[in-house]
N, CA, C and O atoms as CSV, one atom per row, in Angstrom:
chain,resi,resn,atom,element,x,y,z
A,1,MET,N,N,56.899,103.997,85.984
A,1,MET,CA,C,57.208,102.659,86.439
A,1,MET,C,C,57.678,101.792,85.319
A,1,MET,O,O,58.191,100.701,85.569
A,2,ARG,N,N,57.529,102.223,84.095
A,2,ARG,CA,C,58.074,101.415,82.940
A,2,ARG,C,C,59.633,101.086,83.148
A,2,ARG,O,O,60.075,99.951,82.967
A,3,TRP,N,N,60.363,102.082,83.511
A,3,TRP,CA,C,61.787,101.930,83.707
A,3,TRP,C,C,62.049,100.830,84.710
A,3,TRP,O,O,63.042,100.123,84.540
A,4,PHE,N,N,61.230,100.616,85.766
A,4,PHE,CA,C,61.437,99.612,86.664
A,4,PHE,C,C,61.141,98.280,86.108
A,4,PHE,O,O,61.868,97.334,86.413
A,5,ARG,N,N,60.060,98.112,85.256
A,5,ARG,CA,C,59.909,96.790,84.615
A,5,ARG,C,C,61.045,96.307,83.749
A,5,ARG,O,O,61.286,95.112,83.575
A,6,SER,N,N,61.763,97.346,83.190
A,6,SER,CA,C,62.803,96.945,82.243
A,6,SER,C,C,64.140,96.780,82.917
A,6,SER,O,O,65.115,96.333,82.313
A,7,LEU,N,N,64.168,97.157,84.211
A,7,LEU,CA,C,65.444,97.083,85.007
A,7,LEU,C,C,66.147,95.642,84.935
A,7,LEU,O,O,67.348,95.578,84.672
A,8,PRO,N,N,65.475,94.619,85.144
A,8,PRO,CA,C,66.092,93.345,85.063
A,8,PRO,C,C,66.861,93.142,83.733
A,8,PRO,O,O,68.018,92.725,83.681
A,9,GLN,N,N,66.138,93.463,82.712
A,9,GLN,CA,C,66.706,93.331,81.286
A,9,GLN,C,C,67.956,94.270,81.181
A,9,GLN,O,O,68.995,93.841,80.679
A,10,ARG,N,N,67.863,95.483,81.629
A,10,ARG,CA,C,69.020,96.370,81.511
A,10,ARG,C,C,70.158,95.957,82.314
A,10,ARG,O,O,71.294,96.104,81.864
A,11,LEU,N,N,69.947,95.427,83.523
A,11,LEU,CA,C,70.904,94.950,84.384
A,11,LEU,C,C,71.603,93.705,83.802
A,11,LEU,O,O,72.783,93.477,84.069
A,12,LEU,N,N,70.914,92.945,83.051
A,12,LEU,CA,C,71.619,91.703,82.535
A,12,LEU,C,C,72.338,91.955,81.251
A,12,LEU,O,O,72.988,91.062,80.708
A,13,GLY,N,N,72.221,93.250,80.720
A,13,GLY,CA,C,72.971,93.764,79.534
A,13,GLY,C,C,72.345,93.247,78.288
A,13,GLY,O,O,73.044,93.166,77.278
A,14,ARG,N,N,71.102,92.891,78.259
A,14,ARG,CA,C,70.460,92.438,77.048
A,14,ARG,C,C,70.058,93.650,76.229
A,14,ARG,O,O,69.553,94.642,76.756
A,15,PRO,N,N,70.292,93.549,74.929
A,15,PRO,CA,C,69.855,94.695,74.084
A,15,PRO,C,C,68.290,94.914,74.141
A,15,PRO,O,O,67.496,93.976,74.222
A,16,ARG,N,N,67.928,96.239,74.092
A,16,ARG,CA,C,66.514,96.606,74.201
A,16,ARG,C,C,65.794,96.079,72.953
A,16,ARG,O,O,66.325,95.998,71.845
A,17,GLU,N,N,64.487,95.717,73.251
A,17,GLU,CA,C,63.658,95.274,72.166
A,17,GLU,C,C,63.128,96.348,71.366
A,17,GLU,O,O,62.578,97.295,71.929
A,18,SER,N,N,63.230,96.305,70.165
A,18,SER,CA,C,62.695,97.302,69.294
A,18,SER,C,C,61.236,97.014,68.911
A,18,SER,O,O,60.909,95.899,68.504
A,19,THR,N,N,60.346,98.037,69.046
A,19,THR,CA,C,59.011,97.872,68.679
A,19,THR,C,C,58.743,98.427,67.348
A,19,THR,O,O,57.621,98.337,66.849
A,20,ALA,N,N,59.807,99.045,66.703
A,20,ALA,CA,C,59.582,99.597,65.405
A,20,ALA,C,C,59.675,98.558,64.394
A,20,ALA,O,O,60.279,97.541,64.734
A,21,PRO,N,N,59.199,98.611,63.226
A,21,PRO,CA,C,59.248,97.650,62.221
A,21,PRO,C,C,60.655,97.677,61.570
A,21,PRO,O,O,61.288,98.731,61.507
A,22,PRO,N,N,61.113,96.562,61.110
A,22,PRO,CA,C,62.523,96.555,60.451
A,22,PRO,C,C,62.544,97.404,59.151
A,22,PRO,O,O,61.499,97.798,58.634
A,23,LEU,N,N,63.661,97.646,58.690
A,23,LEU,CA,C,63.754,98.363,57.477
A,23,LEU,C,C,63.069,97.650,56.343
A,23,LEU,O,O,63.038,96.420,56.319
A,24,PRO,N,N,62.488,98.431,55.348
A,24,PRO,CA,C,61.931,97.774,54.258
A,24,PRO,C,C,62.853,96.782,53.515
A,24,PRO,O,O,64.019,97.084,53.261
A,25,SER,N,N,62.311,95.589,53.171
A,25,SER,CA,C,63.205,94.597,52.470
A,25,SER,C,C,63.346,94.955,51.051
A,25,SER,O,O,64.095,94.286,50.339
A,26,THR,N,N,62.695,95.944,50.583
A,26,THR,CA,C,62.770,96.277,49.116
A,26,THR,C,C,63.896,97.341,48.842
A,26,THR,O,O,64.037,97.845,47.728
A,27,LEU,N,N,64.598,97.617,49.794
A,27,LEU,CA,C,65.728,98.654,49.636
A,27,LEU,C,C,66.752,98.167,48.506
A,27,LEU,O,O,67.033,96.971,48.433
A,28,PRO,N,N,67.256,99.015,47.706
A,28,PRO,CA,C,68.257,98.512,46.602
A,28,PRO,C,C,69.576,98.227,47.214
A,28,PRO,O,O,70.440,97.592,46.609
A,29,ARG,N,N,69.744,98.718,48.472
A,29,ARG,CA,C,71.205,98.432,49.085
A,29,ARG,C,C,70.915,98.078,50.508
A,29,ARG,O,O,69.818,98.295,51.024
A,30,ARG,N,N,71.924,97.528,51.130
A,30,ARG,CA,C,71.952,97.088,52.590
A,30,ARG,C,C,72.877,98.002,53.353
A,30,ARG,O,O,74.096,97.933,53.202
A,31,PRO,N,N,72.282,98.886,54.200
A,31,PRO,CA,C,73.207,99.770,55.008
A,31,PRO,C,C,73.947,99.043,56.058
A,31,PRO,O,O,73.386,98.086,56.591
A,32,PHE,N,N,75.178,99.390,56.433
A,32,PHE,CA,C,75.965,98.720,57.412
A,32,PHE,C,C,77.021,99.814,58.087
A,32,PHE,O,O,77.205,100.933,57.608
A,33,LEU,N,N,77.590,99.381,59.108
A,33,LEU,CA,C,78.622,100.234,59.799
A,33,LEU,C,C,79.883,99.383,59.970
A,33,LEU,O,O,79.777,98.201,60.301
A,34,ILE,N,N,81.008,99.921,59.767
A,34,ILE,CA,C,82.195,99.203,60.153
A,34,ILE,C,C,82.755,99.883,61.378
A,34,ILE,O,O,83.038,101.081,61.382
A,35,VAL,N,N,82.916,99.036,62.482
A,35,VAL,CA,C,83.276,99.520,63.798
A,35,VAL,C,C,84.721,98.954,64.073
A,35,VAL,O,O,84.998,97.799,63.751
A,36,ASP,N,N,85.588,99.743,64.643
A,36,ASP,CA,C,86.955,99.306,65.038
A,36,ASP,C,C,87.715,98.758,63.811
A,36,ASP,O,O,88.578,97.890,63.943
A,37,SER,N,N,87.399,99.247,62.696
A,37,SER,CA,C,88.117,98.911,61.440
A,37,SER,C,C,87.940,97.567,60.859
A,37,SER,O,O,88.388,97.277,59.750
A,38,HIS,N,N,87.226,96.671,61.679
A,38,HIS,CA,C,87.070,95.317,61.191
A,38,HIS,C,C,85.634,94.695,61.389
A,38,HIS,O,O,85.257,93.766,60.675
A,39,ARG,N,N,84.925,95.185,62.283
A,39,ARG,CA,C,83.691,94.578,62.685
A,39,ARG,C,C,82.514,95.224,61.838
A,39,ARG,O,O,82.199,96.401,62.008
A,40,GLN,N,N,81.918,94.455,60.976
A,40,GLN,CA,C,80.812,95.038,60.064
A,40,GLN,C,C,79.441,94.655,60.722
A,40,GLN,O,O,79.205,93.477,60.994
A,41,ILE,N,N,78.559,95.633,60.971
A,41,ILE,CA,C,77.318,95.413,61.655
A,41,ILE,C,C,76.312,96.017,60.570
A,41,ILE,O,O,76.387,97.166,60.135
A,42,ALA,N,N,75.369,95.078,60.205
A,42,ALA,CA,C,74.264,95.332,59.420
A,42,ALA,C,C,73.304,96.298,60.101
A,42,ALA,O,O,73.147,96.138,61.311
A,43,LEU,N,N,72.667,97.238,59.518
A,43,LEU,CA,C,71.740,98.170,60.100
A,43,LEU,C,C,70.363,97.707,59.544
A,43,LEU,O,O,70.030,98.006,58.397
A,44,THR,N,N,69.587,96.995,60.343
A,44,THR,CA,C,68.364,96.342,60.066
A,44,THR,C,C,67.152,96.975,60.747
A,44,THR,O,O,66.005,96.675,60.416
A,45,SER,N,N,67.433,97.855,61.703
A,45,SER,CA,C,66.432,98.542,62.520
A,45,SER,C,C,66.285,100.004,62.126
A,45,SER,O,O,67.293,100.624,61.786
A,46,PRO,N,N,65.076,100.603,62.149
A,46,PRO,CA,C,65.008,101.991,61.718
A,46,PRO,C,C,65.559,103.007,62.736
A,46,PRO,O,O,65.594,104.214,62.495
A,47,CYS,N,N,66.001,102.438,63.920
A,47,CYS,CA,C,66.642,103.262,64.915
A,47,CYS,C,C,67.724,102.473,65.568
A,47,CYS,O,O,67.465,101.485,66.254
A,48,VAL,N,N,68.920,102.897,65.361
A,48,VAL,CA,C,70.130,102.241,66.045
A,48,VAL,C,C,70.894,103.181,66.871
A,48,VAL,O,O,71.496,104.149,66.408
A,49,ARG,N,N,70.843,102.824,68.258
A,49,ARG,CA,C,71.427,103.638,69.221
A,49,ARG,C,C,72.845,103.089,69.501
A,49,ARG,O,O,73.094,101.884,69.521
A,50,ILE,N,N,73.689,103.995,69.701
A,50,ILE,CA,C,75.219,103.672,69.804
A,50,ILE,C,C,75.759,104.319,70.988
A,50,ILE,O,O,75.512,105.512,71.168
A,51,GLY,N,N,76.516,103.622,71.870
A,51,GLY,CA,C,77.079,104.365,73.052
A,51,GLY,C,C,77.757,103.311,73.962
A,51,GLY,O,O,77.872,102.146,73.579
A,52,ARG,N,N,78.191,103.712,75.127
A,52,ARG,CA,C,78.887,103.000,76.012
A,52,ARG,C,C,77.999,102.057,76.914
A,52,ARG,O,O,78.467,101.033,77.412
A,53,ALA,N,N,76.702,102.456,77.094
A,53,ALA,CA,C,75.878,101.680,77.953
A,53,ALA,C,C,75.362,100.416,77.297
A,53,ALA,O,O,75.161,100.353,76.084
A,54,HIS,N,N,75.156,99.422,78.122
A,54,HIS,CA,C,74.750,98.067,77.610
A,54,HIS,C,C,73.425,97.965,77.012
A,54,HIS,O,O,73.129,96.948,76.384
A,55,ASP,N,N,72.544,98.995,77.160
A,55,ASP,CA,C,71.300,98.951,76.552
A,55,ASP,C,C,71.255,99.534,75.095
A,55,ASP,O,O,70.200,99.621,74.466
A,56,ASN,N,N,72.403,99.905,74.631
A,56,ASN,CA,C,72.431,100.319,73.225
A,56,ASN,C,C,72.422,99.232,72.263
A,56,ASN,O,O,72.666,98.083,72.631
A,57,ASP,N,N,72.149,99.526,71.013
A,57,ASP,CA,C,72.179,98.486,69.956
A,57,ASP,C,C,73.634,98.136,69.657
A,57,ASP,O,O,74.022,96.973,69.547
A,58,ILE,N,N,74.409,99.198,69.532
A,58,ILE,CA,C,75.911,98.922,69.326
A,58,ILE,C,C,76.645,99.489,70.597
A,58,ILE,O,O,76.593,100.691,70.859
A,59,VAL,N,N,77.294,98.635,71.339
A,59,VAL,CA,C,78.017,98.959,72.534
A,59,VAL,C,C,79.433,99.230,72.204
A,59,VAL,O,O,80.080,98.361,71.619
A,60,LEU,N,N,80.002,100.430,72.550
A,60,LEU,CA,C,81.381,100.830,72.422
A,60,LEU,C,C,82.064,100.887,73.734
A,60,LEU,O,O,81.738,101.716,74.584
A,61,ASP,N,N,83.034,99.995,73.916
A,61,ASP,CA,C,83.678,100.039,75.370
A,61,ASP,C,C,84.856,100.910,75.322
A,61,ASP,O,O,85.994,100.459,75.193
A,62,ASP,N,N,84.550,102.324,75.440
A,62,ASP,CA,C,85.476,103.299,75.610
A,62,ASP,C,C,85.057,104.355,76.493
A,62,ASP,O,O,83.964,104.896,76.328
A,63,PRO,N,N,85.861,104.700,77.441
A,63,PRO,CA,C,85.301,105.690,78.475
A,63,PRO,C,C,85.104,107.082,77.900
A,63,PRO,O,O,84.475,107.916,78.552
A,64,ARG,N,N,85.572,107.348,76.808
A,64,ARG,CA,C,85.432,108.765,76.146
A,64,ARG,C,C,84.061,108.840,75.426
A,64,ARG,O,O,83.559,109.934,75.170
A,65,VAL,N,N,83.504,107.757,75.125
A,65,VAL,CA,C,82.211,107.639,74.409
A,65,VAL,C,C,81.087,107.789,75.456
A,65,VAL,O,O,81.162,107.164,76.514
A,66,SER,N,N,80.039,108.609,75.183
A,66,SER,CA,C,78.982,108.805,76.049
A,66,SER,C,C,78.163,107.579,76.198
A,66,SER,O,O,78.167,106.701,75.335
A,67,ARG,N,N,77.419,107.506,77.349
A,67,ARG,CA,C,76.626,106.239,77.564
A,67,ARG,C,C,75.564,106.118,76.366
A,67,ARG,O,O,75.377,105.014,75.855
A,68,HIS,N,N,74.934,107.144,75.959
A,68,HIS,CA,C,74.070,107.142,74.743
A,68,HIS,C,C,74.577,108.221,73.945
A,68,HIS,O,O,74.202,109.372,74.173
A,69,HIS,N,N,75.414,107.953,73.008
A,69,HIS,CA,C,76.110,108.912,72.256
A,69,HIS,C,C,75.562,109.263,70.922
A,69,HIS,O,O,75.645,110.433,70.549
A,70,LEU,N,N,75.029,108.393,70.192
A,70,LEU,CA,C,74.701,108.639,68.802
A,70,LEU,C,C,73.435,107.746,68.409
A,70,LEU,O,O,73.321,106.609,68.865
A,71,GLU,N,N,72.521,108.284,67.576
A,71,GLU,CA,C,71.463,107.471,66.972
A,71,GLU,C,C,71.479,107.634,65.602
A,71,GLU,O,O,71.661,108.742,65.099
A,72,LEU,N,N,71.276,106.453,64.835
A,72,LEU,CA,C,71.115,106.441,63.410
A,72,LEU,C,C,69.566,106.258,63.143
A,72,LEU,O,O,69.029,105.210,63.499
A,73,ARG,N,N,68.912,107.158,62.585
A,73,ARG,CA,C,67.494,107.106,62.402
A,73,ARG,C,C,67.108,107.026,60.879
A,73,ARG,O,O,67.489,107.892,60.091
A,74,TRP,N,N,66.414,106.063,60.534
A,74,TRP,CA,C,65.982,105.796,59.203
A,74,TRP,C,C,64.929,106.902,58.750
A,74,TRP,O,O,63.887,107.090,59.379
A,75,GLN,N,N,65.262,107.579,57.673
A,75,GLN,CA,C,64.361,108.606,57.068
A,75,GLN,C,C,63.723,107.824,55.833
A,75,GLN,O,O,64.364,107.607,54.804
A,76,ALA,N,N,62.521,107.457,56.010
A,76,ALA,CA,C,61.880,106.695,54.844
A,76,ALA,C,C,61.674,107.538,53.683
A,76,ALA,O,O,61.838,107.030,52.574
A,77,ASP,N,N,61.302,108.884,53.795
A,77,ASP,CA,C,61.044,109.732,52.691
A,77,ASP,C,C,62.304,110.080,51.978
A,77,ASP,O,O,62.170,110.550,50.849
A,78,GLN,N,N,63.591,109.915,52.485
A,78,GLN,CA,C,64.799,110.102,51.780
A,78,GLN,C,C,65.492,108.831,51.554
A,78,GLN,O,O,66.541,108.854,50.911
A,79,ALA,N,N,65.003,107.652,52.034
A,79,ALA,CA,C,65.635,106.329,51.922
A,79,ALA,C,C,67.114,106.378,52.340
A,79,ALA,O,O,68.026,105.892,51.670
A,80,ARG,N,N,67.256,107.000,53.492
A,80,ARG,CA,C,68.695,107.055,54.105
A,80,ARG,C,C,68.600,107.252,55.640
A,80,ARG,O,O,67.566,107.601,56.208
A,81,PHE,N,N,69.712,107.007,56.219
A,81,PHE,CA,C,69.858,107.285,57.696
A,81,PHE,C,C,70.319,108.618,57.974
A,81,PHE,O,O,71.092,109.214,57.224
A,82,LEU,N,N,69.830,109.122,59.102
A,82,LEU,CA,C,70.166,110.439,59.716
A,82,LEU,C,C,70.991,110.096,60.954
A,82,LEU,O,O,70.571,109.336,61.826
A,83,ALA,N,N,72.238,110.717,60.993
A,83,ALA,CA,C,73.032,110.484,62.224
A,83,ALA,C,C,72.663,111.658,63.114
A,83,ALA,O,O,72.710,112.816,62.701
A,84,VAL,N,N,72.260,111.298,64.464
A,84,VAL,CA,C,71.856,112.311,65.428
A,84,VAL,C,C,72.789,112.191,66.651
A,84,VAL,O,O,72.798,111.150,67.307
A,85,ASP,N,N,73.543,113.199,66.955
A,85,ASP,CA,C,74.307,113.216,68.262
A,85,ASP,C,C,73.336,113.459,69.407
A,85,ASP,O,O,72.530,114.388,69.363
A,86,LEU,N,N,73.419,112.628,70.419
A,86,LEU,CA,C,72.475,112.613,71.504
A,86,LEU,C,C,73.025,113.514,72.717
A,86,LEU,O,O,73.049,113.114,73.881
A,87,ASN,N,N,73.451,114.747,72.307
A,87,ASN,CA,C,74.122,115.692,73.321
A,87,ASN,C,C,75.246,115.002,73.991
A,87,ASN,O,O,75.339,115.099,75.214
A,88,SER,N,N,76.113,114.312,73.314
A,88,SER,CA,C,77.154,113.610,73.863
A,88,SER,C,C,78.245,114.627,74.464
A,88,SER,O,O,78.384,115.772,74.033
A,89,SER,N,N,78.960,114.104,75.455
A,89,SER,CA,C,80.001,115.056,76.061
A,89,SER,C,C,81.129,115.291,75.064
A,89,SER,O,O,81.620,116.415,74.962
A,90,GLY,N,N,81.528,114.336,74.374
A,90,GLY,CA,C,82.698,114.401,73.448
A,90,GLY,C,C,82.324,114.806,72.004
A,90,GLY,O,O,83.208,115.098,71.199
A,91,GLY,N,N,81.104,114.824,71.700
A,91,GLY,CA,C,80.784,115.196,70.241
A,91,GLY,C,C,80.879,114.149,69.274
A,91,GLY,O,O,81.329,113.042,69.567
A,92,THR,N,N,80.446,114.474,68.053
A,92,THR,CA,C,80.458,113.589,66.934
A,92,THR,C,C,80.959,114.422,65.699
A,92,THR,O,O,80.442,115.502,65.414
A,93,LEU,N,N,81.951,113.889,65.010
A,93,LEU,CA,C,82.422,114.469,63.775
A,93,LEU,C,C,81.874,113.600,62.631
A,93,LEU,O,O,81.808,112.383,62.798
A,94,LEU,N,N,81.487,114.149,61.510
A,94,LEU,CA,C,81.157,113.440,60.247
A,94,LEU,C,C,82.127,114.021,59.238
A,94,LEU,O,O,82.064,115.205,58.907
A,95,ASN,N,N,82.981,113.218,58.775
A,95,ASN,CA,C,84.048,113.466,57.742
A,95,ASN,C,C,84.736,114.764,58.197
A,95,ASN,O,O,84.850,115.729,57.440
A,96,GLY,N,N,85.189,114.751,59.463
A,96,GLY,CA,C,85.904,115.861,60.061
A,96,GLY,C,C,85.157,117.072,60.581
A,96,GLY,O,O,85.793,117.946,61.171
A,97,HIS,N,N,83.811,117.187,60.397
A,97,HIS,CA,C,83.092,118.356,60.746
A,97,HIS,C,C,82.193,117.941,61.951
A,97,HIS,O,O,81.596,116.865,61.913
A,98,PRO,N,N,82.096,118.731,62.958
A,98,PRO,CA,C,81.109,118.537,64.046
A,98,PRO,C,C,79.666,118.619,63.585
A,98,PRO,O,O,79.302,119.460,62.763
A,99,ILE,N,N,78.823,117.695,64.151
A,99,ILE,CA,C,77.415,117.585,63.704
A,99,ILE,C,C,76.557,117.517,64.977
A,99,ILE,O,O,77.006,117.046,66.022
A,100,GLN,N,N,75.368,117.978,64.867
A,100,GLN,CA,C,74.254,117.606,65.708
A,100,GLN,C,C,73.391,116.490,64.996
A,100,GLN,O,O,72.917,115.518,65.584
A,101,GLN,N,N,73.255,116.757,63.676
A,101,GLN,CA,C,72.445,115.676,62.907
A,101,GLN,C,C,72.785,116.009,61.458
A,101,GLN,O,O,72.956,117.152,61.035
A,102,CYS,N,N,72.867,114.831,60.706
A,102,CYS,CA,C,73.270,114.995,59.342
A,102,CYS,C,C,72.937,113.629,58.613
A,102,CYS,O,O,73.113,112.549,59.177
A,103,PRO,N,N,72.460,113.737,57.364
A,103,PRO,CA,C,72.113,112.529,56.623
A,103,PRO,C,C,73.430,111.796,56.275
A,103,PRO,O,O,74.460,112.464,56.175
A,104,LEU,N,N,73.452,110.425,56.082
A,104,LEU,CA,C,74.590,109.718,55.875
A,104,LEU,C,C,74.543,109.225,54.390
A,104,LEU,O,O,73.512,108.905,53.798
A,105,GLU,N,N,75.743,109.210,53.900
A,105,GLU,CA,C,76.015,108.581,52.442
A,105,GLU,C,C,77.076,107.577,52.643
A,105,GLU,O,O,77.869,107.639,53.583
A,106,ALA,N,N,77.080,106.628,51.726
A,106,ALA,CA,C,78.044,105.596,51.749
A,106,ALA,C,C,79.511,106.280,51.663
A,106,ALA,O,O,79.810,107.192,50.893
A,107,GLY,N,N,80.342,105.676,52.578
A,107,GLY,CA,C,81.734,106.195,52.602
A,107,GLY,C,C,81.948,107.246,53.813
A,107,GLY,O,O,83.064,107.621,54.173
A,108,ASP,N,N,80.774,107.657,54.374
A,108,ASP,CA,C,80.952,108.753,55.452
A,108,ASP,C,C,81.796,108.087,56.689
A,108,ASP,O,O,81.741,106.888,56.961
A,109,VAL,N,N,82.484,108.925,57.305
A,109,VAL,CA,C,83.263,108.470,58.544
A,109,VAL,C,C,82.744,109.306,59.640
A,109,VAL,O,O,82.735,110.533,59.546
A,110,LEU,N,N,82.295,108.655,60.713
A,110,LEU,CA,C,81.833,109.192,61.970
A,110,LEU,C,C,82.956,109.076,63.008
A,110,LEU,O,O,83.617,108.038,63.027
A,111,LEU,N,N,83.197,109.983,63.801
A,111,LEU,CA,C,84.256,109.900,64.812
A,111,LEU,C,C,83.626,110.319,66.146
A,111,LEU,O,O,83.263,111.479,66.343
A,112,LEU,N,N,83.503,109.311,67.089
A,112,LEU,CA,C,82.851,109.674,68.348
A,112,LEU,C,C,83.906,110.044,69.423
A,112,LEU,O,O,84.825,109.272,69.696
A,113,SER,N,N,83.752,111.222,70.011
A,113,SER,CA,C,84.710,111.752,71.022
A,113,SER,C,C,86.117,111.729,70.617
A,113,SER,O,O,86.997,111.583,71.466
A,114,GLY,N,N,86.387,111.866,69.361
A,114,GLY,CA,C,87.701,111.752,68.820
A,114,GLY,C,C,88.467,110.417,69.014
A,114,GLY,O,O,89.692,110.339,68.916
A,115,SER,N,N,87.665,109.395,69.293
A,115,SER,CA,C,88.397,108.145,69.676
A,115,SER,C,C,87.870,106.882,68.838
A,115,SER,O,O,88.647,105.989,68.500
A,116,ILE,N,N,86.526,106.861,68.529
A,116,ILE,CA,C,86.043,105.653,67.896
A,116,ILE,C,C,85.642,105.993,66.503
A,116,ILE,O,O,84.841,106.909,66.318
A,117,GLU,N,N,86.127,105.341,65.542
A,117,GLU,CA,C,85.771,105.578,64.136
A,117,GLU,C,C,84.677,104.631,63.653
A,117,GLU,O,O,84.826,103.422,63.832
A,118,LEU,N,N,83.623,105.091,63.071
A,118,LEU,CA,C,82.548,104.307,62.434
A,118,LEU,C,C,82.437,104.672,60.999
A,118,LEU,O,O,82.270,105.839,60.645
A,119,ILE,N,N,82.535,103.618,60.127
A,119,ILE,CA,C,82.377,103.951,58.670
A,119,ILE,C,C,81.100,103.471,58.207
A,119,ILE,O,O,80.796,102.296,58.412
A,120,TYR,N,N,80.215,104.359,57.524
A,120,TYR,CA,C,78.883,103.961,57.088
A,120,TYR,C,C,79.015,103.459,55.683
A,120,TYR,O,O,79.668,104.130,54.883
A,121,GLY,N,N,78.442,102.318,55.308
A,121,GLY,CA,C,78.521,101.822,54.016
A,121,GLY,C,C,77.170,101.244,53.515
A,121,GLY,O,O,76.259,101.060,54.323
A,122,GLU,N,N,77.028,100.965,52.250
A,122,GLU,CA,C,75.858,100.437,51.705
A,122,GLU,C,C,76.355,99.442,50.721
A,122,GLU,O,O,77.243,99.702,49.908
A,123,GLN,N,N,75.731,98.247,50.824
A,123,GLN,CA,C,76.193,97.078,49.951
A,123,GLN,C,C,74.945,96.797,49.011
A,123,GLN,O,O,73.806,96.715,49.470
A,124,GLU,N,N,75.229,96.659,47.718
A,124,GLU,CA,C,74.199,96.393,46.827
A,124,GLU,C,C,73.702,94.896,47.008
A,124,GLU,O,O,74.483,93.978,47.256
A,125,HIS,N,N,72.393,94.740,46.869
A,125,HIS,CA,C,71.800,93.400,47.095
A,125,HIS,C,C,72.330,92.616,45.852
A,125,HIS,O,O,72.560,93.183,44.784
A,126,ALA,N,N,72.510,91.270,46.056
A,126,ALA,CA,C,73.062,90.469,45.054
A,126,ALA,C,C,72.068,90.238,43.791
A,126,ALA,O,O,72.466,89.902,42.676
A,127,ASP,N,N,70.796,90.456,44.121
A,127,ASP,CA,C,69.778,90.275,43.048
A,127,ASP,C,C,69.488,91.587,42.288
A,127,ASP,O,O,68.685,91.595,41.354
A,128,SER,N,N,70.134,92.679,42.684
A,128,SER,CA,C,69.780,94.002,42.097
A,128,SER,C,C,70.884,94.307,40.991
A,128,SER,O,O,72.059,94.004,41.194
A,129,GLY,N,N,70.509,94.852,39.942
A,129,GLY,CA,C,71.414,95.447,38.974
A,129,GLY,C,C,72.225,94.437,38.355
A,129,GLY,O,O,73.057,94.749,37.503
C-alpha cells in the first residue's frame, strides 16, 4: 500500500523525496551533469534517477528515453558515481560503448537511447587547492 500513499505526489509530478543522506560536504570536487548541451545540474544526492517519468530526479522529455532509464549511484568507497542502466529499452552508451554499469570520470559522455546526451563533470571547490 506504500505506492498508494505516494500516488497523489506522483500524480502531481513532484520529485520523490530522498531519505538518503546528501553527498559528503568534504568532497574535493562537486559533481554535475550537463543536459541538453546547456543545462547544468548539480549532483547532491547519493542516488540520482534519470528518465522520462515525472518521479525521476532528472526528467527527460523524449519518447525514446525509458520511464526509468538510468541511475547514478554514489560509491563512497571510491568517491565517485556509478552509472547504472535500469534495463532501459534503448540502452545507455558511455563514451560510445554500451554499458549496464560503469564508474564515471569527469568528461564522460552518456548517451541515452541514442538521443539524449549527458556530460558528467566535476568542478573544484573554490576553497580547495
